[in-house]
C-alpha positions as CSV (number, residue, x, y, z in Angstrom):
1,M,-128.3,51.9,-65.4
2,G,-125.9,49.1,-65.8
3,T,-126.4,45.5,-65.0
4,C,-124.8,44.1,-61.8
5,Y,-124.4,40.5,-60.5
6,L,-124.3,39.8,-56.9
7,L,-123.2,36.6,-55.5
8,L,-124.7,35.3,-52.6
9,T,-124.4,32.7,-49.9
10,C,-127.2,31.6,-47.7
11,A,-128.2,28.9,-45.2
12,V,-127.8,25.3,-46.2
13,N,-130.5,24.1,-48.6
14,K,-132.3,27.6,-48.6
15,N,-131.0,28.6,-52.1
16,I,-134.3,28.2,-53.9
17,E,-136.2,29.8,-51.2
18,T,-133.8,32.7,-51.1
19,A,-133.9,33.2,-54.8
20,N,-137.7,33.3,-54.8
21,I,-137.7,35.9,-52.1
22,I,-135.1,38.0,-53.8
23,R,-136.9,38.0,-57.0
24,K,-139.7,40.0,-55.7
25,L,-137.2,42.9,-54.6
26,P,-137.3,46.1,-56.7
27,G,-134.4,46.4,-59.1
28,V,-133.9,42.6,-59.3
29,E,-134.2,41.1,-62.8
30,E,-133.3,37.6,-62.0
31,A,-132.3,35.5,-58.9
32,I,-130.9,32.1,-59.9
33,P,-130.4,29.4,-57.2
34,V,-127.1,27.5,-57.9
35,T,-125.0,25.0,-56.0
36,G,-121.4,25.4,-55.3
37,A,-119.3,28.1,-53.8
38,Y,-122.3,30.6,-53.9
39,D,-125.9,29.7,-53.5
40,C,-127.7,32.3,-55.6
41,I,-126.7,34.7,-58.4
42,V,-128.7,37.9,-58.6
43,K,-129.0,40.0,-61.8
44,T,-129.7,43.5,-61.0
45,E,-130.2,46.8,-63.0
46,M,-128.7,49.0,-60.3
47,I,-125.6,51.2,-60.6
48,S,-122.8,50.0,-58.5
49,D,-123.3,52.7,-55.7
50,D,-126.8,51.3,-55.4
51,V,-125.7,47.8,-55.1
52,K,-123.5,48.4,-52.0
53,K,-126.8,49.3,-50.3
54,F,-128.5,46.1,-51.5
55,R,-128.7,43.7,-48.4
56,V,-130.7,40.7,-47.7
57,I,-130.9,39.4,-44.2
């Protein structure tokens, strides 16, 4: 398995809440809330085909 990084956007001022929820999902090593073009950077241990199936709604 390789490490993949997902760049996510979420609702305004929800980056910390979103990161906390994503951290609990299987396969997620870390979810870091950031400010800028993206709101959260997620580090996963998924192969790229599995990442395509990774969705947070």
